[in-house]
Residue, then its C-alpha position, 0 to 999 in steps of 0.5 A: m107872305q110879307v106885304v111890303f110897301l116902298v115909298a121914295d121920290y125916285p124910281m131908281v131908289l125903289e128899284g134898288l130896294k126891290k132888288v135888295m129885298s128879292e135877295i133876302d126873300k123872293n116871296f116878299n109881295i112888294f108894292s112901290f110908290v112915288c106918291p104917298e097918297r097912292c100908297i094909302e089908297k092901296s092899303k085899303e085893298i091889301t094890308p102891308n106888314l112893312l113900310i120902308t119910306d123916306l122920312y120926308p117923301t114928296g107931298m106928305d110928311g113920312t110920319e103922317l103917312v105912317r099914321r094914316l097907314k096904321v088906320e088899316a094896319d095897326s101892327l105895321k113895321v116901319i123903316f125910315a130912310t133919311d139924309y146923312y148930313k142933316p142931324w135934325r132929320v135923325k132927331s125927327a125920325l127918332k121921335q117916331k120910334p121906328n122899327g128901323l132907321i137907315f141913311k140913304n147912303d148906307p151900304v147895301e149890306e146895312i140896308s139888307n140887315a135892317i130889313t131882315a132884322v125888322v121883319s123878324g121883329k127886331t129893331y135895327y139902326s144902322d152903324a152910321v145912324k148910331d154914330k150920328i145919334f151919339e153925336i146928337s146926344f152930345t153936341l146938338n140941340e136943333p129942333c125938329f121940323t115938319n115937311r110943311e115947315i121946311e116948305v115954308i122956310n124955303l119959300i121965305a128964303k126965296g123972298k116970298t111974302s106970307k100972301e105969296i106963300a099962302v097962295d103957293m101952298g093953298v092955305s090962308v095967310n093966317t096959317i102962314e103967319t102961324y108957321r112963321k111964329t112957330l119957326f121963329n120960336k123953334m129957331e130962337v130968332n126974331n126975324s126972317v133974315r136970322l131964320i134963313i141964316k140958321a136954316i142954311k147952317l142946318g142944311i134945311i134950305k134946298d139948293 
């Protein structure tokens, strides 16, 4: 029996995925989580065969989640779900070489095909993902960002100082300054205003 872990921010998304999986095979043993840490705790009790997760679930970078789960399940298969209109997220996902990559707004049939293919040992990227990969290879040169870097960018955009950001994130001011330098280098800018402008263009700054 295949043990499947589902990780998403919204219960409605998890219920939708469970419904799709039950239509593929009613024998899947499915566990769903809103909190990535709970997912990791559960892996110590039962070893997952497949993980379907948001690339950036709340509270933890998806790549970090995969790394930690593979401590208990080194043969874990992974399907990432990400946002359609954020090409830098597609690049970030591809760097992890997942078994499957889909967009959150892909048709149910496409999501079903991805699960079926990955469970059978194949790699599957949805048609929309393939189109975006083609676009990226010819027109884009954006950097990839970690979940923490995205958080720092959004806090900078709110006008917060490094000290205030450090308090919000529970880290030192030096750590935040290091994040700033890294982000300036990645974005090829030299001040916070230019950083914010570029982040808006890339769709990184949340509403």
